[in-house]
BALOBA-1460 file (C-alpha; in Angstrom, 3 decimals):
// residues 283
<rec num="1" residu="m" x="35.235" y="-30.593" z="-72.095"/>
<rec num="2" residu="t" x="31.851" y="-32.178" z="-71.416"/>
<rec num="3" residu="r" x="28.680" y="-30.189" z="-70.877"/>
<rec num="4" residu="v" x="28.751" y="-31.050" z="-67.188"/>
<rec num="5" residu="w" x="32.222" y="-29.577" z="-66.796"/>
<rec num="6" residu="v" x="31.236" y="-26.501" z="-68.802"/>
<rec num="7" residu="k" x="28.334" y="-25.911" z="-66.436"/>
<rec num="8" residu="i" x="30.543" y="-26.415" z="-63.389"/>
<rec num="9" residu="f" x="33.132" y="-23.996" z="-64.812"/>
<rec num="10" residu="a" x="30.467" y="-21.331" z="-65.539"/>
<rec num="11" residu="v" x="28.978" y="-21.681" z="-62.060"/>
<rec num="12" residu="g" x="32.465" y="-21.378" z="-60.603"/>
<rec num="13" residu="l" x="33.044" y="-18.095" z="-62.420"/>
<rec num="14" residu="l" x="29.765" y="-16.721" z="-61.101"/>
<rec num="15" residu="l" x="30.670" y="-17.765" z="-57.569"/>
<rec num="16" residu="l" x="34.109" y="-16.165" z="-57.875"/>
<rec num="17" residu="g" x="32.520" y="-12.921" z="-59.104"/>
<rec num="18" residu="a" x="30.028" y="-12.937" z="-56.261"/>
<rec num="19" residu="a" x="32.805" y="-13.666" z="-53.776"/>
<rec num="20" residu="g" x="34.826" y="-10.754" z="-55.151"/>
<rec num="21" residu="l" x="31.927" y="-8.367" z="-54.710"/>
<rec num="22" residu="a" x="31.234" y="-9.713" z="-51.237"/>
<rec num="23" residu="a" x="34.881" y="-9.170" z="-50.300"/>
<rec num="24" residu="c" x="34.492" y="-5.554" z="-51.343"/>
<rec num="25" residu="g" x="31.447" y="-5.233" z="-49.123"/>
<rec num="26" residu="v" x="29.208" y="-4.608" z="-52.126"/>
<rec num="27" residu="k" x="25.795" y="-6.165" z="-52.654"/>
<rec num="28" residu="v" x="24.312" y="-5.702" z="-56.121"/>
<rec num="29" residu="g" x="20.549" y="-5.289" z="-56.176"/>
<rec num="30" residu="p" x="17.813" y="-3.995" z="-58.481"/>
<rec num="31" residu="m" x="18.387" y="-0.844" z="-60.531"/>
<rec num="32" residu="q" x="17.228" y="2.331" z="-58.803"/>
<rec num="33" residu="e" x="16.909" y="5.951" z="-59.905"/>
<rec num="34" residu="l" x="17.189" y="9.179" z="-57.984"/>
<rec num="35" residu="v" x="15.676" y="12.178" z="-59.786"/>
<rec num="36" residu="i" x="16.894" y="15.587" z="-58.654"/>
<rec num="37" residu="e" x="15.228" y="18.947" z="-59.360"/>
<rec num="38" residu="e" x="16.709" y="21.872" z="-57.446"/>
<rec num="39" residu="p" x="15.311" y="25.381" z="-58.007"/>
<rec num="40" residu="l" x="17.323" y="28.571" z="-57.958"/>
<rec num="41" residu="g" x="18.125" y="30.034" z="-54.567"/>
<rec num="42" residu="g" x="18.540" y="33.530" z="-53.231"/>
<rec num="43" residu="s" x="22.340" y="33.459" z="-52.982"/>
<rec num="44" residu="a" x="24.288" y="35.580" z="-55.463"/>
<rec num="45" residu="v" x="26.630" y="32.616" z="-56.126"/>
<rec num="46" residu="m" x="25.654" y="29.045" z="-55.245"/>
<rec num="47" residu="e" x="28.251" y="26.379" z="-54.523"/>
<rec num="48" residu="v" x="27.424" y="22.990" z="-56.047"/>
<rec num="49" residu="v" x="29.380" y="20.085" z="-54.530"/>
<rec num="50" residu="v" x="29.361" y="16.626" z="-56.160"/>
<rec num="51" residu="k" x="30.972" y="13.676" z="-54.346"/>
<rec num="52" residu="m" x="30.974" y="10.256" z="-55.959"/>
<rec num="53" residu="g" x="33.106" y="7.111" z="-56.000"/>
<rec num="54" residu="a" x="33.729" y="4.956" z="-59.045"/>
<rec num="55" residu="g" x="31.347" y="5.061" z="-61.991"/>
<rec num="56" residu="s" x="30.450" y="7.549" z="-64.711"/>
<rec num="57" residu="l" x="29.593" y="11.223" z="-64.431"/>
<rec num="58" residu="g" x="28.143" y="13.562" z="-67.024"/>
<rec num="59" residu="v" x="27.721" y="17.298" z="-66.420"/>
<rec num="60" residu="e" x="26.152" y="19.682" z="-68.934"/>
<rec num="61" residu="p" x="24.011" y="22.846" z="-69.174"/>
<rec num="62" residu="g" x="20.238" y="22.789" z="-69.473"/>
<rec num="63" residu="a" x="18.694" y="22.855" z="-66.002"/>
<rec num="64" residu="p" x="15.714" y="25.221" z="-65.685"/>
<rec num="65" residu="g" x="16.718" y="25.976" z="-62.103"/>
<rec num="66" residu="l" x="19.963" y="25.369" z="-60.262"/>
<rec num="67" residu="l" x="20.453" y="21.656" z="-61.003"/>
<rec num="68" residu="s" x="18.553" y="18.755" z="-62.520"/>
<rec num="69" residu="g" x="19.692" y="15.185" z="-62.773"/>
<rec num="70" residu="v" x="19.160" y="11.461" z="-62.744"/>
<rec num="71" residu="i" x="21.389" y="9.040" z="-60.842"/>
<rec num="72" residu="r" x="21.100" y="5.319" z="-61.653"/>
<rec num="73" residu="y" x="22.643" y="2.790" z="-59.275"/>
<rec num="74" residu="n" x="22.185" y="-0.839" z="-58.232"/>
<rec num="75" residu="v" x="24.061" y="-0.906" z="-54.921"/>
<rec num="76" residu="a" x="21.561" y="0.153" z="-52.253"/>
<rec num="77" residu="s" x="24.201" y="1.510" z="-49.864"/>
<rec num="78" residu="w" x="25.380" y="3.887" z="-52.587"/>
<rec num="79" residu="k" x="22.117" y="5.828" z="-52.608"/>
<rec num="80" residu="p" x="23.163" y="9.486" z="-52.841"/>
<rec num="81" residu="t" x="22.054" y="12.113" z="-50.369"/>
<rec num="82" residu="v" x="21.052" y="15.627" z="-51.362"/>
<rec num="83" residu="k" x="21.628" y="18.410" z="-48.870"/>
<rec num="84" residu="r" x="20.995" y="22.092" z="-49.360"/>
<rec num="85" residu="s" x="21.674" y="25.243" z="-47.407"/>
<rec num="86" residu="e" x="21.208" y="28.871" z="-48.325"/>
<rec num="87" residu="s" x="24.410" y="28.972" z="-50.388"/>
<rec num="88" residu="r" x="25.397" y="25.330" z="-51.005"/>
<rec num="89" residu="l" x="23.981" y="22.226" z="-52.667"/>
<rec num="90" residu="t" x="25.735" y="18.914" z="-51.952"/>
<rec num="91" residu="i" x="25.102" y="15.595" z="-53.710"/>
<rec num="92" residu="e" x="27.075" y="12.792" z="-52.098"/>
<rec num="93" residu="q" x="27.240" y="9.088" z="-52.778"/>
<rec num="94" residu="g" x="26.593" y="6.841" z="-49.799"/>
<rec num="95" residu="s" x="29.429" y="4.529" z="-48.713"/>
<rec num="96" residu="p" x="31.646" y="5.369" z="-51.713"/>
<rec num="97" residu="r" x="33.825" y="2.537" z="-52.971"/>
<rec num="98" residu="s" x="36.577" y="2.269" z="-55.561"/>
<rec num="99" residu="f" x="37.851" y="-0.824" z="-57.343"/>
<rec num="100" residu="a" x="41.081" y="-1.637" z="-59.135"/>
<rec num="101" residu="t" x="38.870" y="-3.468" z="-61.663"/>
<rec num="102" residu="w" x="35.283" y="-2.293" z="-62.017"/>
<rec num="103" residu="p" x="32.872" y="-5.236" z="-61.576"/>
<rec num="104" residu="g" x="30.708" y="-5.359" z="-64.692"/>
<rec num="105" residu="s" x="27.512" y="-6.013" z="-62.778"/>
<rec num="106" residu="i" x="27.652" y="-2.692" z="-60.911"/>
<rec num="107" residu="t" x="25.988" y="0.474" z="-62.236"/>
<rec num="108" residu="n" x="26.691" y="3.947" z="-60.893"/>
<rec num="109" residu="q" x="25.727" y="6.541" z="-63.508"/>
<rec num="110" residu="w" x="25.307" y="10.219" z="-62.684"/>
<rec num="111" residu="q" x="23.876" y="12.583" z="-65.294"/>
<rec num="112" residu="l" x="23.592" y="16.168" z="-64.071"/>
<rec num="113" residu="r" x="22.495" y="19.413" z="-65.719"/>
<rec num="114" residu="l" x="23.325" y="22.871" z="-64.413"/>
<rec num="115" residu="g" x="21.497" y="26.164" z="-64.804"/>
<rec num="116" residu="k" x="23.007" y="29.460" z="-65.964"/>
<rec num="117" residu="a" x="22.968" y="31.239" z="-62.613"/>
<rec num="118" residu="p" x="26.453" y="32.076" z="-61.207"/>
<rec num="119" residu="l" x="27.912" y="29.092" z="-59.380"/>
<rec num="120" residu="a" x="31.046" y="27.548" z="-57.928"/>
<rec num="121" residu="l" x="31.373" y="23.878" z="-58.904"/>
<rec num="122" residu="v" x="33.309" y="21.317" z="-56.844"/>
<rec num="123" residu="v" x="33.608" y="17.679" z="-57.985"/>
<rec num="124" residu="t" x="35.360" y="14.894" z="-56.079"/>
<rec num="125" residu="a" x="35.418" y="11.458" z="-57.708"/>
<rec num="126" residu="g" x="37.304" y="8.167" z="-57.655"/>
<rec num="127" residu="a" x="38.220" y="5.989" z="-60.612"/>
<rec num="128" residu="y" x="35.546" y="7.162" z="-63.011"/>
<rec num="129" residu="d" x="34.674" y="8.210" z="-66.536"/>
<rec num="130" residu="g" x="33.872" y="11.931" z="-66.563"/>
<rec num="131" residu="r" x="32.330" y="13.970" z="-69.368"/>
<rec num="132" residu="y" x="31.850" y="17.676" z="-68.737"/>
<rec num="133" residu="e" x="30.258" y="20.155" z="-71.157"/>
<rec num="134" residu="l" x="30.477" y="23.503" z="-69.377"/>
<rec num="135" residu="g" x="29.969" y="25.866" z="-72.309"/>
<rec num="136" residu="g" x="27.795" y="28.879" z="-71.544"/>
<rec num="137" residu="l" x="27.669" y="28.280" z="-67.774"/>
<rec num="138" residu="t" x="28.474" y="31.190" z="-65.469"/>
<rec num="139" residu="l" x="31.261" y="29.658" z="-63.422"/>
<rec num="140" residu="t" x="33.087" y="31.721" z="-60.805"/>
<rec num="141" residu="s" x="35.284" y="28.842" z="-59.602"/>
<rec num="142" residu="l" x="35.803" y="25.224" z="-60.622"/>
<rec num="143" residu="h" x="37.553" y="22.454" z="-58.705"/>
<rec num="144" residu="i" x="37.785" y="18.854" z="-59.947"/>
<rec num="145" residu="k" x="39.651" y="16.159" z="-58.035"/>
<rec num="146" residu="d" x="39.659" y="12.554" z="-59.205"/>
<rec num="147" residu="g" x="41.669" y="9.343" z="-59.048"/>
<rec num="148" residu="a" x="42.605" y="7.057" z="-61.925"/>
<rec num="149" residu="a" x="40.195" y="8.697" z="-64.324"/>
<rec num="150" residu="k" x="39.336" y="9.145" z="-67.945"/>
<rec num="151" residu="a" x="37.886" y="12.637" z="-68.167"/>
<rec num="152" residu="r" x="37.074" y="15.240" z="-70.778"/>
<rec num="153" residu="v" x="36.129" y="18.822" z="-69.905"/>
<rec num="154" residu="t" x="34.837" y="21.044" z="-72.712"/>
<rec num="155" residu="f" x="33.920" y="24.738" z="-72.860"/>
<rec num="156" residu="s" x="32.128" y="24.928" z="-76.207"/>
<rec num="157" residu="e" x="30.791" y="28.443" z="-75.512"/>
<rec num="158" residu="p" x="32.219" y="31.416" z="-73.587"/>
<rec num="159" residu="n" x="31.729" y="31.715" z="-69.855"/>
<rec num="160" residu="p" x="29.665" y="34.905" z="-69.325"/>
<rec num="161" residu="g" x="31.428" y="35.483" z="-65.990"/>
<rec num="162" residu="r" x="35.016" y="35.468" z="-64.792"/>
<rec num="163" residu="l" x="36.337" y="32.082" z="-63.670"/>
<rec num="164" residu="q" x="38.637" y="33.205" z="-60.912"/>
<rec num="165" residu="k" x="40.263" y="29.792" z="-60.412"/>
<rec num="166" residu="f" x="40.080" y="26.449" z="-62.214"/>
<rec num="167" residu="d" x="41.820" y="23.782" z="-60.148"/>
<rec num="168" residu="y" x="42.191" y="20.220" z="-61.460"/>
<rec num="169" residu="e" x="43.875" y="17.464" z="-59.411"/>
<rec num="170" residu="t" x="44.203" y="13.963" z="-60.819"/>
<rec num="171" residu="g" x="46.246" y="10.770" z="-60.616"/>
<rec num="172" residu="a" x="47.346" y="8.281" z="-63.254"/>
<rec num="173" residu="s" x="44.684" y="9.451" z="-65.695"/>
<rec num="174" residu="t" x="43.875" y="10.476" z="-69.213"/>
<rec num="175" residu="v" x="42.463" y="14.007" z="-69.084"/>
<rec num="176" residu="t" x="41.559" y="16.391" z="-71.899"/>
<rec num="177" residu="l" x="40.572" y="20.019" z="-71.325"/>
<rec num="178" residu="n" x="39.051" y="21.595" z="-74.452"/>
<rec num="179" residu="g" x="38.034" y="25.154" z="-75.298"/>
<rec num="180" residu="l" x="39.911" y="26.684" z="-72.364"/>
<rec num="181" residu="g" x="39.911" y="30.062" z="-74.089"/>
<rec num="182" residu="n" x="36.146" y="30.111" z="-73.521"/>
<rec num="183" residu="a" x="36.514" y="29.384" z="-69.799"/>
<rec num="184" residu="n" x="37.539" y="33.011" z="-69.154"/>
<rec num="185" residu="f" x="39.803" y="31.895" z="-66.318"/>
<rec num="186" residu="e" x="42.128" y="34.051" z="-64.290"/>
<rec num="187" residu="l" x="44.181" y="31.152" z="-62.888"/>
<rec num="188" residu="l" x="44.299" y="27.518" z="-64.030"/>
<rec num="189" residu="e" x="46.210" y="25.038" z="-61.881"/>
<rec num="190" residu="f" x="46.576" y="21.463" z="-63.140"/>
<rec num="191" residu="t" x="48.255" y="18.801" z="-61.006"/>
<rec num="192" residu="g" x="48.682" y="15.267" z="-62.330"/>
<rec num="193" residu="g" x="50.496" y="12.005" z="-61.716"/>
<rec num="194" residu="a" x="51.722" y="9.584" z="-64.369"/>
<rec num="195" residu="g" x="49.256" y="10.025" z="-67.205"/>
<rec num="196" residu="e" x="48.420" y="11.732" z="-70.487"/>
<rec num="197" residu="y" x="47.058" y="15.256" z="-70.320"/>
<rec num="198" residu="t" x="45.936" y="17.635" z="-73.065"/>
<rec num="199" residu="l" x="45.157" y="21.303" z="-72.444"/>
<rec num="200" residu="d" x="43.597" y="22.942" z="-75.499"/>
<rec num="201" residu="f" x="43.248" y="26.732" z="-75.258"/>
<rec num="202" residu="s" x="40.979" y="27.213" z="-78.253"/>
<rec num="203" residu="g" x="38.027" y="29.554" z="-77.909"/>
<rec num="204" residu="e" x="37.576" y="33.239" z="-77.212"/>
<rec num="205" residu="l" x="40.398" y="34.483" z="-74.983"/>
<rec num="206" residu="r" x="39.136" y="37.822" z="-73.658"/>
<rec num="207" residu="m" x="41.520" y="38.533" z="-70.759"/>
<rec num="208" residu="d" x="44.979" y="37.553" z="-69.510"/>
<rec num="209" residu="g" x="45.267" y="34.152" z="-67.880"/>
<rec num="210" residu="r" x="47.859" y="32.350" z="-65.775"/>
<rec num="211" residu="v" x="48.418" y="28.595" z="-66.033"/>
<rec num="212" residu="r" x="50.398" y="26.342" z="-63.692"/>
<rec num="213" residu="v" x="50.933" y="22.689" z="-64.685"/>
<rec num="214" residu="k" x="52.721" y="20.207" z="-62.421"/>
<rec num="215" residu="t" x="52.887" y="16.496" z="-63.249"/>
<rec num="216" residu="g" x="54.957" y="13.374" z="-62.639"/>
<rec num="217" residu="a" x="56.198" y="10.980" z="-65.304"/>
<rec num="218" residu="s" x="53.649" y="11.924" z="-67.932"/>
<rec num="219" residu="k" x="52.922" y="13.257" z="-71.378"/>
<rec num="220" residu="v" x="51.570" y="16.810" z="-71.507"/>
<rec num="221" residu="r" x="50.239" y="18.425" z="-74.670"/>
<rec num="222" residu="l" x="49.474" y="22.164" z="-74.840"/>
<rec num="223" residu="v" x="47.483" y="23.330" z="-77.869"/>
<rec num="224" residu="i" x="47.509" y="27.070" z="-78.589"/>
<rec num="225" residu="p" x="45.357" y="28.772" z="-81.248"/>
<rec num="226" residu="a" x="47.307" y="30.698" z="-83.878"/>
<rec num="227" residu="g" x="47.542" y="34.404" z="-83.100"/>
<rec num="228" residu="v" x="47.425" y="34.090" z="-79.304"/>
<rec num="229" residu="a" x="50.363" y="35.544" z="-77.358"/>
<rec num="230" residu="v" x="51.760" y="32.816" z="-75.083"/>
<rec num="231" residu="q" x="54.912" y="32.304" z="-73.073"/>
<rec num="232" residu="v" x="55.652" y="28.846" z="-71.633"/>
<rec num="233" residu="h" x="58.216" y="28.510" z="-68.848"/>
<rec num="234" residu="v" x="59.515" y="24.921" z="-68.624"/>
<rec num="235" residu="e" x="60.818" y="23.742" z="-65.259"/>
<rec num="236" residu="g" x="62.343" y="20.375" z="-64.379"/>
<rec num="237" residu="s" x="65.446" y="18.583" z="-65.564"/>
<rec num="238" residu="l" x="64.607" y="15.253" z="-67.195"/>
<rec num="239" residu="n" x="62.044" y="16.258" z="-69.776"/>
<rec num="240" residu="d" x="61.649" y="16.164" z="-73.537"/>
<rec num="241" residu="v" x="60.124" y="19.222" z="-75.222"/>
<rec num="242" residu="s" x="58.895" y="19.184" z="-78.811"/>
<rec num="243" residu="t" x="57.238" y="22.010" z="-80.749"/>
<rec num="244" residu="e" x="54.840" y="22.217" z="-83.654"/>
<rec num="245" residu="g" x="54.169" y="25.536" z="-85.383"/>
<rec num="246" residu="t" x="56.119" y="28.762" z="-84.895"/>
<rec num="247" residu="w" x="57.858" y="29.140" z="-81.518"/>
<rec num="248" residu="t" x="60.894" y="31.084" z="-80.343"/>
<rec num="249" residu="k" x="63.039" y="29.846" z="-77.461"/>
<rec num="250" residu="t" x="65.167" y="31.711" z="-74.934"/>
<rec num="251" residu="d" x="66.710" y="29.454" z="-72.297"/>
<rec num="252" residu="k" x="63.688" y="27.446" z="-71.107"/>
<rec num="253" residu="i" x="61.035" y="29.938" z="-72.187"/>
<rec num="254" residu="y" x="59.038" y="29.252" z="-75.342"/>
<rec num="255" residu="r" x="57.014" y="32.039" z="-76.978"/>
<rec num="256" residu="t" x="54.536" y="32.231" z="-79.809"/>
<rec num="257" residu="e" x="54.647" y="35.019" z="-82.350"/>
<rec num="258" residu="i" x="52.983" y="38.184" z="-81.062"/>
<rec num="259" residu="p" x="50.048" y="38.954" z="-83.357"/>
<rec num="260" residu="e" x="49.770" y="42.341" z="-85.032"/>
<rec num="261" residu="g" x="47.109" y="44.733" z="-83.796"/>
<rec num="262" residu="p" x="45.423" y="44.836" z="-80.382"/>
<rec num="263" residu="v" x="45.745" y="41.762" z="-78.182"/>
<rec num="264" residu="k" x="42.712" y="40.921" z="-76.049"/>
<rec num="265" residu="g" x="44.684" y="38.752" z="-73.667"/>
<rec num="266" residu="d" x="47.725" y="36.561" z="-73.335"/>
<rec num="267" residu="l" x="48.673" y="33.418" z="-71.464"/>
<rec num="268" residu="d" x="51.531" y="32.945" z="-69.036"/>
<rec num="269" residu="i" x="52.138" y="29.205" z="-68.592"/>
<rec num="270" residu="v" x="54.529" y="27.448" z="-66.217"/>
<rec num="271" residu="v" x="55.056" y="23.703" z="-66.701"/>
<rec num="272" residu="e" x="56.895" y="21.677" z="-64.064"/>
<rec num="273" residu="l" x="57.566" y="18.266" z="-65.550"/>
<rec num="274" residu="s" x="60.126" y="16.183" z="-63.689"/>
<rec num="275" residu="v" x="60.228" y="13.230" z="-66.098"/>
<rec num="276" residu="g" x="58.185" y="13.067" z="-69.264"/>
<rec num="277" residu="k" x="57.333" y="14.667" z="-72.563"/>
<rec num="278" residu="l" x="55.936" y="18.114" z="-73.270"/>
<rec num="279" residu="e" x="54.376" y="18.912" z="-76.631"/>
<rec num="280" residu="l" x="53.819" y="22.571" z="-77.574"/>
<rec num="281" residu="v" x="51.480" y="22.975" z="-80.523"/>
<rec num="282" residu="v" x="50.288" y="26.073" z="-82.380"/>
<rec num="283" residu="q" x="47.388" y="25.418" z="-84.716"/>
């Protein structure tokens, strides 16, 4: 191939990429930053709502007030809006878009930090990469809903409050929930499509918790710390269940060994898996 044809081929690729973005109604421009600094409010529990399309999202502790963050984007119409009332803070992406294949020239990066005041966190996202470090935050409720995502939620430290409900809805995704014992949840509901999902209950389990897992054709892995009293009820017909560690089975109920001495809390887990594989692990 001559140099002339190489140049024509390269220009053609650029034009095709530009045409693809134009077809999506997206115009890439210069990089912009939105810096957010929200102080604490007077409400006993603030609701923080995050709405974004495709991109990357990081959430962690460390805000001096309610929320701090930096959002970097290069599509002008995606500029987020920040709205606040007495009891709610909402950060929402403008004209959210999702793509089957993420164009490499687009940037949509959200990095948010939360304070330690009691809060209810709601996140709605598209096809994104999510990284959540929620250890030490005082969460009263948590709702995450995303599309075809790759997400990891970690509770590295105990929640000082009681997480009344943790609700996670996802599609064909890869999702890992770590340190769930530290979340101090009352009810955890996980709903998934065809994906790979890991729920790791390590941490400090202080009270009883209920877990409901419902997925499609997927692989689900439940990791239980040794010494925690757990019963797993398996529902669905076409599923494959494997165990690692010490479990007892009665019909479709799997139980760990009950530890000697006082038990701080136990877990009651129901898994509805129509077609797929369930791994039960004690470690």
